[in-house]
OpenMM code with the backbone's topology and positions (N, CA, C; nanometers):
from openmm import Vec3, app, unit

residues = "MET ALA SER GLN LEU LYS VAL ASN THR LEU THR GLY VAL THR THR ALA GLY SER ILE LEU VAL THR SER GLY SER THR THR THR ASN LEU GLN GLN GLY LEU CYS LYS SER TRP GLY CYS ASN GLU GLN ILE GLY THR ILE SER VAL LEU ASP SER PHE ASN GLN ALA SER ILE THR ASP ILE THR THR GLY GLN HIS SER THR THR ARG THR ASN ASN MET SER SER VAL ASN TRP THR VAL SER PHE LEU ASN THR ALA ASP ASN LEU SER ASN ASP TYR SER MET VAL HIS MET GLY MET ARG THR GLY ASN GLY THR LEU LEU ASP LYS SER THR SER VAL VAL SER GLY TYR ALA LYS ASN SER SER HIS SER GLY ILE ASP LEU SER ASN LEU GLY TYR GLN ILE PHE GLY ASP LEU ALA".split()
positions = [
    Vec3(-11.4004, -12.7415, 3.2125),
    Vec3(-11.5560, -12.7618, 3.1408),
    Vec3(-11.6342, -12.6818, 3.1860),
    Vec3(-11.7372, -12.5475, 3.1554),
    Vec3(-11.8434, -12.5248, 3.2398),
    Vec3(-11.9138, -12.5757, 3.2567),
    Vec3(-12.0115, -12.6011, 3.3341),
    Vec3(-12.1342, -12.6882, 3.3262),
    Vec3(-12.2554, -12.5925, 3.3071),
    Vec3(-12.3859, -12.6405, 3.2848),
    Vec3(-12.5138, -12.5266, 3.3327),
    Vec3(-12.6025, -12.5996, 3.3713),
    Vec3(-12.6713, -12.5223, 3.4442),
    Vec3(-12.8134, -12.6060, 3.4918),
    Vec3(-12.9097, -12.5059, 3.5210),
    Vec3(-13.0318, -12.5651, 3.4409),
    Vec3(-13.1611, -12.4954, 3.3784),
    Vec3(-13.2668, -12.5512, 3.5060),
    Vec3(-13.3079, -12.4480, 3.5916),
    Vec3(-13.4280, -12.4991, 3.6297),
    Vec3(-13.5422, -12.3898, 3.6923),
    Vec3(-13.6143, -12.4367, 3.6953),
    Vec3(-13.7326, -12.3431, 3.6941),
    Vec3(-13.7897, -12.2735, 3.8531),
    Vec3(-13.7497, -12.4008, 3.9505),
    Vec3(-13.7997, -12.3461, 4.0760),
    Vec3(-13.6644, -12.4063, 4.1378),
    Vec3(-13.5948, -12.3410, 4.2786),
    Vec3(-13.5013, -12.4184, 4.3751),
    Vec3(-13.5699, -12.4081, 4.5550),
    Vec3(-13.5839, -12.5564, 4.5499),
    Vec3(-13.6195, -12.5661, 4.7125),
    Vec3(-13.5053, -12.6156, 4.8106),
    Vec3(-13.5360, -12.4984, 4.9456),
    Vec3(-13.4465, -12.5849, 5.0133),
    Vec3(-13.4717, -12.7505, 5.0358),
    Vec3(-13.3474, -12.8002, 5.1012),
    Vec3(-13.4021, -12.9442, 5.1747),
    Vec3(-13.4788, -12.9077, 5.2833),
    Vec3(-13.4105, -12.8231, 5.4175),
    Vec3(-13.4635, -12.8447, 5.5509),
    Vec3(-13.5701, -12.7443, 5.5625),
    Vec3(-13.5621, -12.6285, 5.4333),
    Vec3(-13.6296, -12.5203, 5.4861),
    Vec3(-13.6736, -12.4816, 5.3416),
    Vec3(-13.7646, -12.5264, 5.3089),
    Vec3(-13.8152, -12.4702, 5.1741),
    Vec3(-13.7810, -12.3362, 5.0953),
    Vec3(-13.7930, -12.2445, 5.1293),
    Vec3(-13.7090, -12.0945, 5.0555),
    Vec3(-13.6329, -12.0939, 5.1479),
    Vec3(-13.5270, -12.1526, 5.1737),
    Vec3(-13.3958, -12.1319, 5.2274),
    Vec3(-13.2977, -12.1673, 5.1866),
    Vec3(-13.1875, -12.1188, 5.0528),
    Vec3(-13.0999, -12.2423, 5.0280),
    Vec3(-12.9504, -12.1388, 5.0441),
    Vec3(-12.8522, -12.2115, 5.1275),
    Vec3(-12.7475, -12.1758, 5.1840),
    Vec3(-12.6772, -12.1995, 5.0302),
    Vec3(-12.5524, -12.0524, 5.0211),
    Vec3(-12.4466, -12.0570, 4.9211),
    Vec3(-12.3389, -12.0414, 5.0381),
    Vec3(-12.2723, -12.1643, 4.9588),
    Vec3(-12.1236, -12.1676, 5.0820),
    Vec3(-11.9867, -12.1134, 4.9459),
    Vec3(-11.8649, -12.0550, 4.9958),
    Vec3(-11.7876, -12.0325, 4.9389),
    Vec3(-11.6817, -11.9881, 5.0255),
    Vec3(-11.5671, -12.0916, 5.0326),
    Vec3(-11.4594, -12.1323, 5.0979),
    Vec3(-11.5497, -12.1324, 5.2589),
    Vec3(-11.4771, -12.0475, 5.3632),
    Vec3(-11.5639, -12.1285, 5.4537),
    Vec3(-11.6508, -11.9975, 5.5267),
    Vec3(-11.7465, -11.9107, 5.4150),
    Vec3(-11.8105, -11.8180, 5.4439),
    Vec3(-11.9749, -11.9427, 5.3608),
    Vec3(-12.0940, -11.9011, 5.4523),
    Vec3(-12.2021, -11.9393, 5.4116),
    Vec3(-12.3307, -11.8215, 5.4056),
    Vec3(-12.3815, -11.7887, 5.3021),
    Vec3(-12.4825, -11.6912, 5.3014),
    Vec3(-12.6258, -11.7693, 5.2944),
    Vec3(-12.7032, -11.7163, 5.3614),
    Vec3(-12.8563, -11.7588, 5.3240),
    Vec3(-12.9171, -11.6780, 5.1730),
    Vec3(-12.9416, -11.7133, 5.0830),
    Vec3(-12.9747, -11.6649, 4.9719),
    Vec3(-13.0608, -11.5705, 4.9397),
    Vec3(-13.1944, -11.6330, 5.0087),
    Vec3(-13.3405, -11.5717, 5.0305),
    Vec3(-13.3095, -11.4183, 5.1269),
    Vec3(-13.2281, -11.4217, 5.2235),
    Vec3(-13.2287, -11.3255, 5.3075),
    Vec3(-13.1338, -11.2391, 5.2295),
    Vec3(-13.0332, -11.2445, 5.1200),
    Vec3(-12.9629, -11.1630, 5.0936),
    Vec3(-12.9892, -11.0748, 4.9848),
    Vec3(-13.1663, -11.1393, 4.9277),
    Vec3(-13.2213, -11.0915, 4.8310),
    Vec3(-13.3140, -10.9738, 4.8397),
    Vec3(-13.2799, -10.8743, 4.7907),
    Vec3(-13.4074, -10.7821, 4.7798),
    Vec3(-13.5382, -10.7637, 4.7400),
    Vec3(-13.5701, -10.7484, 4.8315),
    Vec3(-13.7312, -10.8262, 4.8358),
    Vec3(-13.8025, -10.7170, 4.7593),
    Vec3(-13.7925, -10.5722, 4.7136),
    Vec3(-13.8494, -10.4556, 4.7259),
    Vec3(-13.7765, -10.3051, 4.6293),
    Vec3(-13.8062, -10.2853, 4.5126),
    Vec3(-13.7261, -10.1698, 4.4995),
    Vec3(-13.8004, -10.0739, 4.3852),
    Vec3(-13.7686, -9.9582, 4.3351),
    Vec3(-13.8414, -9.8819, 4.2532),
    Vec3(-13.7888, -9.7679, 4.2269),
    Vec3(-13.8150, -9.7088, 4.0930),
    Vec3(-13.7203, -9.6435, 4.0041),
    Vec3(-13.8655, -9.5535, 4.0055),
    Vec3(-13.8658, -9.4240, 4.0742),
    Vec3(-13.9856, -9.3268, 4.0401),
    Vec3(-13.9662, -9.1532, 4.0259),
    Vec3(-14.0569, -9.1294, 3.9341),
    Vec3(-14.0191, -8.9500, 3.8971),
    Vec3(-14.1347, -8.9236, 4.0044),
    Vec3(-14.0458, -8.7971, 4.0399),
    Vec3(-14.1676, -8.7298, 4.1338),
    Vec3(-14.2269, -8.5615, 4.0359),
    Vec3(-14.1212, -8.5492, 3.9683),
    Vec3(-14.1227, -8.3655, 3.8788),
    Vec3(-14.2500, -8.4280, 3.7987),
    Vec3(-14.3633, -8.3354, 3.8084),
    Vec3(-14.4937, -8.3017, 3.7601),
    Vec3(-14.5710, -8.4244, 3.7835),
    Vec3(-14.5915, -8.5145, 3.6776),
    Vec3(-14.7116, -8.6263, 3.7738),
    Vec3(-14.6324, -8.7586, 3.8247),
    Vec3(-14.6700, -8.7639, 3.9441),
    Vec3(-14.5821, -8.8770, 3.9983),
    Vec3(-14.5983, -9.0335, 3.9410),
    Vec3(-14.4930, -9.0725, 3.9133),
    Vec3(-14.4511, -9.1938, 3.7935),
    Vec3(-14.3946, -9.3155, 3.8575),
    Vec3(-14.4282, -9.4206, 3.8065),
    Vec3(-14.3422, -9.5376, 3.8038),
    Vec3(-14.2709, -9.5423, 3.7123),
    Vec3(-14.1229, -9.5927, 3.7422),
    Vec3(-14.0242, -9.5580, 3.5951),
    Vec3(-14.0092, -9.7298, 3.5420),
    Vec3(-13.9920, -9.7853, 3.6823),
    Vec3(-13.9699, -9.9028, 3.6988),
    Vec3(-13.9668, -9.9967, 3.7994),
    Vec3(-14.0054, -10.0964, 3.8371),
    Vec3(-13.9975, -10.1504, 3.9853),
    Vec3(-13.9875, -10.2979, 4.0075),
    Vec3(-13.9860, -10.3653, 4.1259),
    Vec3(-14.0451, -10.5180, 4.1607),
    Vec3(-14.0900, -10.4865, 4.2933),
    Vec3(-14.1864, -10.5708, 4.3380),
    Vec3(-14.2774, -10.5767, 4.4206),
    Vec3(-14.2955, -10.4447, 4.4792),
    Vec3(-14.3750, -10.3308, 4.3865),
    Vec3(-14.4082, -10.2286, 4.4390),
    Vec3(-14.5553, -10.1842, 4.3706),
    Vec3(-14.6623, -10.2270, 4.4431),
    Vec3(-14.7803, -10.2259, 4.3589),
    Vec3(-14.8270, -10.0610, 4.3123),
    Vec3(-14.7902, -9.9298, 4.4268),
    Vec3(-14.8622, -9.8137, 4.3573),
    Vec3(-14.7574, -9.7349, 4.4302),
    Vec3(-14.7690, -9.6110, 4.3926),
    Vec3(-14.6832, -9.4623, 4.4233),
    Vec3(-14.7710, -9.3906, 4.5073),
    Vec3(-14.7869, -9.3161, 4.5857),
    Vec3(-14.8693, -9.1870, 4.5976),
    Vec3(-14.8035, -9.0486, 4.6517),
    Vec3(-14.8459, -8.9605, 4.5812),
    Vec3(-14.7802, -8.8380, 4.5797),
    Vec3(-14.8320, -8.7856, 4.7129),
    Vec3(-14.8269, -8.7376, 4.8032),
    Vec3(-14.8506, -8.6713, 4.9318),
    Vec3(-14.8209, -8.4974, 4.9582),
    Vec3(-14.7211, -8.4764, 4.8850),
    Vec3(-14.6514, -8.3406, 4.9002),
    Vec3(-14.5240, -8.3121, 4.8446),
    Vec3(-14.4647, -8.1897, 4.7984),
    Vec3(-14.3754, -8.1605, 4.7328),
    Vec3(-14.2390, -8.2476, 4.8070),
    Vec3(-14.1880, -8.3205, 4.7538),
    Vec3(-14.0822, -8.3887, 4.7574),
    Vec3(-14.1377, -8.5556, 4.8860),
    Vec3(-14.2179, -8.5332, 4.8934),
    Vec3(-14.3121, -8.6656, 4.9787),
    Vec3(-14.4004, -8.7753, 4.9233),
    Vec3(-14.3657, -8.8966, 4.9269),
    Vec3(-14.4369, -8.9649, 4.8155),
    Vec3(-14.4273, -9.0803, 4.9627),
    Vec3(-14.5414, -9.2045, 4.8946),
    Vec3(-14.5562, -9.3467, 4.9676),
    Vec3(-14.5683, -9.4504, 4.8561),
    Vec3(-14.4993, -9.5440, 4.8693),
    Vec3(-14.5028, -9.6519, 4.7928),
    Vec3(-14.5551, -9.7779, 4.9062),
    Vec3(-14.6249, -9.8384, 4.8137),
    Vec3(-14.6924, -9.9880, 4.8369),
    Vec3(-14.6371, -10.0535, 4.8224),
    Vec3(-14.6236, -10.2321, 4.9141),
    Vec3(-14.5883, -10.2983, 4.8166),
    Vec3(-14.7147, -10.3943, 4.7436),
    Vec3(-14.7034, -10.4875, 4.6593),
    Vec3(-14.7336, -10.5960, 4.6439),
    Vec3(-14.7613, -10.7166, 4.7100),
    Vec3(-14.6611, -10.7509, 4.7897),
    Vec3(-14.6569, -10.8823, 4.8824),
    Vec3(-14.5649, -10.7856, 4.9886),
    Vec3(-14.6232, -10.8228, 5.1254),
    Vec3(-14.5895, -10.7459, 5.2160),
    Vec3(-14.4299, -10.8025, 5.3256),
    Vec3(-14.4140, -10.7136, 5.3977),
    Vec3(-14.3321, -10.7240, 5.4627),
    Vec3(-14.3524, -10.8114, 5.6102),
    Vec3(-14.2579, -10.9123, 5.6480),
    Vec3(-14.3310, -10.9645, 5.7682),
    Vec3(-14.3419, -10.9237, 5.8912),
    Vec3(-14.2712, -10.8736, 5.8758),
    Vec3(-14.3055, -10.7158, 6.0332),
    Vec3(-14.2529, -10.5765, 5.9613),
    Vec3(-14.1935, -10.4543, 6.0683),
    Vec3(-14.1645, -10.3295, 6.0174),
    Vec3(-14.0146, -10.3196, 6.0582),
    Vec3(-13.9614, -10.4443, 6.0813),
    Vec3(-13.7798, -10.4792, 6.1038),
    Vec3(-13.7038, -10.4702, 5.9518),
    Vec3(-13.7585, -10.4145, 5.8553),
    Vec3(-13.6953, -10.3977, 5.7343),
    Vec3(-13.5942, -10.2959, 5.7038),
    Vec3(-13.5126, -10.2925, 5.6538),
    Vec3(-13.4438, -10.1412, 5.6155),
    Vec3(-13.4690, -10.1388, 5.4664),
    Vec3(-13.4450, -9.9863, 5.4870),
    Vec3(-13.4543, -9.8727, 5.3438),
    Vec3(-13.3095, -9.8252, 5.2803),
    Vec3(-13.2821, -9.8123, 5.1643),
    Vec3(-13.2048, -9.6993, 5.1177),
    Vec3(-13.2762, -9.6302, 5.0069),
    Vec3(-13.2117, -9.5196, 5.0029),
    Vec3(-13.2792, -9.4501, 4.8938),
    Vec3(-13.1942, -9.3846, 4.7927),
    Vec3(-13.1756, -9.3533, 4.6161),
    Vec3(-13.0789, -9.3064, 4.5591),
    Vec3(-13.1750, -9.1892, 4.5118),
    Vec3(-13.0918, -9.1269, 4.4314),
    Vec3(-13.1847, -8.9607, 4.4053),
    Vec3(-13.1207, -8.9026, 4.2934),
    Vec3(-13.1864, -8.8526, 4.2528),
    Vec3(-13.1034, -8.7627, 4.1383),
    Vec3(-13.2212, -8.6487, 4.0928),
    Vec3(-13.1464, -8.5258, 4.1302),
    Vec3(-13.2311, -8.3831, 4.1216),
    Vec3(-13.1912, -8.3524, 3.9951),
    Vec3(-13.2516, -8.3003, 3.8828),
    Vec3(-13.2397, -8.2203, 3.7686),
    Vec3(-13.2326, -8.1127, 3.7386),
    Vec3(-13.3045, -8.0749, 3.8714),
    Vec3(-13.3388, -7.9006, 3.8528),
    Vec3(-13.2745, -7.7906, 3.8958),
    Vec3(-13.2005, -7.7376, 3.8212),
    Vec3(-13.0745, -7.6576, 3.8654),
    Vec3(-13.0953, -7.5685, 3.9405),
    Vec3(-13.2460, -7.5047, 3.9377),
    Vec3(-13.2317, -7.4408, 4.0248),
    Vec3(-13.2308, -7.4728, 4.2206),
    Vec3(-13.1964, -7.6475, 4.2329),
    Vec3(-13.1780, -7.6513, 4.3477),
    Vec3(-13.0625, -7.6655, 4.3724),
    Vec3(-12.9717, -7.6870, 4.5013),
    Vec3(-12.8634, -7.7318, 4.5604),
    Vec3(-12.8796, -7.8597, 4.5175),
    Vec3(-12.8156, -7.9678, 4.4463),
    Vec3(-12.8780, -8.0799, 4.4317),
    Vec3(-12.7806, -8.1754, 4.5132),
    Vec3(-12.6521, -8.1073, 4.5194),
    Vec3(-12.5537, -8.1619, 4.6094),
    Vec3(-12.6076, -8.1554, 4.7324),
    Vec3(-12.6902, -8.1561, 4.7903),
    Vec3(-12.7367, -8.1267, 4.9272),
    Vec3(-12.8621, -8.2223, 4.9160),
    Vec3(-12.8846, -8.2923, 4.8085),
    Vec3(-13.0245, -8.3125, 4.8766),
    Vec3(-13.0278, -8.4797, 4.9602),
    Vec3(-13.0903, -8.4746, 5.0348),
    Vec3(-13.0626, -8.5285, 5.1626),
    Vec3(-13.2067, -8.6555, 5.1284),
    Vec3(-13.2448, -8.7697, 5.1665),
    Vec3(-13.3538, -8.8979, 5.0797),
    Vec3(-13.3876, -8.9552, 5.2107),
    Vec3(-13.5137, -8.9544, 5.3270),
    Vec3(-13.4882, -9.0495, 5.4037),
    Vec3(-13.6725, -9.0500, 5.4592),
    Vec3(-13.6623, -9.1136, 5.5714),
    Vec3(-13.7784, -9.1330, 5.6358),
    Vec3(-13.8389, -9.0475, 5.7225),
    Vec3(-13.8035, -8.9170, 5.7107),
    Vec3(-13.8531, -8.8149, 5.7906),
    Vec3(-13.8701, -8.6718, 5.7154),
    Vec3(-13.9781, -8.5902, 5.7771),
    Vec3(-14.0057, -8.4328, 5.6535),
    Vec3(-13.9188, -8.3968, 5.7219),
    Vec3(-13.9063, -8.2900, 5.6444),
    Vec3(-13.8143, -8.1221, 5.6908),
    Vec3(-13.8107, -8.0814, 5.8371),
    Vec3(-13.9213, -8.1341, 5.9054),
    Vec3(-13.9395, -8.0493, 6.0261),
    Vec3(-13.8990, -8.1708, 6.1074),
    Vec3(-13.8673, -8.3211, 6.0971),
    Vec3(-13.7958, -8.4258, 6.1603),
    Vec3(-13.8931, -8.5197, 6.1860),
    Vec3(-14.0874, -8.5227, 6.1200),
    Vec3(-14.1876, -8.5980, 6.1870),
    Vec3(-14.1060, -8.6897, 6.0634),
    Vec3(-14.1295, -8.8048, 6.1937),
    Vec3(-14.1379, -8.9302, 6.1178),
    Vec3(-14.1922, -8.9859, 6.0400),
    Vec3(-14.1850, -9.0828, 5.8894),
    Vec3(-14.2816, -9.0831, 5.8188),
    Vec3(-14.3648, -9.2333, 5.8377),
    Vec3(-14.4525, -9.2939, 5.7183),
    Vec3(-14.4876, -9.4121, 5.7467),
    Vec3(-14.3918, -9.4996, 5.7088),
    Vec3(-14.4030, -9.6076, 5.8323),
    Vec3(-14.3036, -9.7290, 5.7891),
    Vec3(-14.3804, -9.8631, 5.8417),
    Vec3(-14.4281, -9.9201, 5.7262),
    Vec3(-14.5265, -10.0137, 5.8099),
    Vec3(-14.4533, -10.2132, 5.7058),
    Vec3(-14.5645, -10.2916, 5.7479),
    Vec3(-14.5322, -10.4293, 5.6152),
    Vec3(-14.5881, -10.4140, 5.5031),
    Vec3(-14.6756, -10.3247, 5.4725),
    Vec3(-14.6911, -10.2435, 5.3120),
    Vec3(-14.6744, -10.1608, 5.2420),
    Vec3(-14.5922, -10.0510, 5.3430),
    Vec3(-14.6037, -9.9090, 5.2653),
    Vec3(-14.4946, -9.8536, 5.3420),
    Vec3(-14.3849, -9.7669, 5.2853),
    Vec3(-14.3069, -9.6871, 5.3194),
    Vec3(-14.2556, -9.5298, 5.2538),
    Vec3(-14.2680, -9.4616, 5.3295),
    Vec3(-14.3034, -9.2972, 5.2895),
    Vec3(-14.1906, -9.2310, 5.3114),
    Vec3(-14.1032, -9.1533, 5.1678),
    Vec3(-13.9960, -9.0922, 5.1722),
    Vec3(-13.9795, -8.9445, 5.1702),
    Vec3(-13.8976, -8.9132, 5.1834),
    Vec3(-13.9221, -8.7221, 5.1621),
    Vec3(-13.7557, -8.6617, 5.1157),
    Vec3(-13.7649, -8.6153, 5.0393),
    Vec3(-13.6514, -8.5616, 4.9605),
    Vec3(-13.6418, -8.3767, 5.0249),
    Vec3(-13.5345, -8.3725, 5.0669),
    Vec3(-13.5164, -8.2180, 5.0947),
    Vec3(-13.3457, -8.1257, 5.0535),
    Vec3(-13.3929, -8.0243, 5.0317),
    Vec3(-13.2440, -7.9787, 5.0058),
    Vec3(-13.2013, -7.9395, 5.0717),
    Vec3(-13.1065, -7.8633, 5.0482),
    Vec3(-12.9629, -7.7702, 5.1962),
    Vec3(-13.0723, -7.7062, 5.2387),
    Vec3(-13.1584, -7.6232, 5.2355),
    Vec3(-13.2721, -7.5875, 5.3007),
    Vec3(-13.3747, -7.6135, 5.3940),
    Vec3(-13.3515, -7.7485, 5.3415),
    Vec3(-13.4803, -7.8660, 5.4114),
    Vec3(-13.5954, -7.8283, 5.3894),
    Vec3(-13.6057, -7.8372, 5.2762),
    Vec3(-13.7555, -7.7724, 5.2271),
    Vec3(-13.7807, -7.9261, 5.1106),
    Vec3(-13.8780, -7.9236, 5.1155),
    Vec3(-13.9217, -8.0759, 5.0370),
    Vec3(-13.8671, -8.0254, 4.8471),
    Vec3(-13.8062, -8.1160, 4.7594),
    Vec3(-13.7947, -8.1011, 4.6971),
    Vec3(-13.8077, -8.2618, 4.5534),
    Vec3(-13.8907, -8.1991, 4.4663),
    Vec3(-13.8937, -8.3154, 4.3869),
    Vec3(-13.7865, -8.3530, 4.3084),
    Vec3(-13.8142, -8.5211, 4.2211),
    Vec3(-13.6840, -8.5704, 4.2049),
    Vec3(-13.7019, -8.6229, 4.0953),
    Vec3(-13.6362, -8.6368, 4.0156),
    Vec3(-13.6364, -8.7214, 3.9092),
    Vec3(-13.5471, -8.8778, 3.9206),
    Vec3(-13.5807, -9.0195, 3.8970),
    Vec3(-13.5456, -9.0979, 3.9076),
    Vec3(-13.5116, -9.1185, 4.1059),
    Vec3(-13.5968, -9.1122, 4.1160),
    Vec3(-13.5963, -9.1487, 4.2718),
    Vec3(-13.5795, -9.3200, 4.2951),
    Vec3(-13.5073, -9.3704, 4.3268),
    Vec3(-13.5040, -9.5234, 4.3759),
    Vec3(-13.4818, -9.5525, 4.5176),
    Vec3(-13.5503, -9.6656, 4.4840),
    Vec3(-13.5322, -9.7305, 4.6987),
    Vec3(-13.5099, -9.8904, 4.6690),
    Vec3(-13.4540, -9.9484, 4.7791),
    Vec3(-13.4393, -10.0661, 4.7548),
    Vec3(-13.4813, -10.0924, 4.9349),
    Vec3(-13.5572, -10.2151, 4.9354),
    Vec3(-13.6229, -10.2624, 5.0531),
    Vec3(-13.5193, -10.4116, 5.0908),
    Vec3(-13.4525, -10.4195, 5.2114),
    Vec3(-13.4047, -10.5940, 5.2085),
    Vec3(-13.5086, -10.6433, 5.3826),
    Vec3(-13.5086, -10.7492, 5.4109),
    Vec3(-13.5933, -10.7923, 5.5461),
    Vec3(-13.6503, -10.8927, 5.4679),
    Vec3(-13.7704, -10.9526, 5.5353),
    Vec3(-13.7817, -11.0600, 5.5248),
    Vec3(-13.9465, -11.0413, 5.4973),
    Vec3(-13.9916, -11.1399, 5.4036),
    Vec3(-14.1011, -11.1365, 5.3069),
    Vec3(-14.2107, -11.1945, 5.4181),
    Vec3(-14.3559, -11.1459, 5.4349),
    Vec3(-14.4626, -11.2277, 5.4860),
    Vec3(-14.4575, -11.3446, 5.4398),
] * unit.nanometer
topology = app.Topology()
chain = topology.addChain("A")
for resn in residues:
    res = topology.addResidue(resn, chain)
    for name in ("N", "CA", "C"):
        topology.addAtom(name, app.Element.getBySymbol(name[0]), res)
């Protein structure tokens, strides 16, 4: 028989924000495994937020480069980010689009507790605006 538990808040006994999930001999900290911020943004034309979680704003810096600001900050700069992109401009070699935290000339972009900048470039290392530009951030919230 299946059971169902309905609650509005889960609180750890030892540490309020830490709940362990155990499966066999493996234990996972539920809070550590959650995505802390994500966004799906449009760069082509007027930059805009298509959907997001814990993203306060997005700023268009230049072609292919943008920054996003968190609603709730990370606790330190020791967090990770991954990007996903979809280029729909057929004049670009979108099979070679790279998304990362360095510009075409290798300059490191902003990574702080509240902001992450991203840069999309094509196979010629030129900035390229993308549709459906997505990112996910994992780490500890402040």
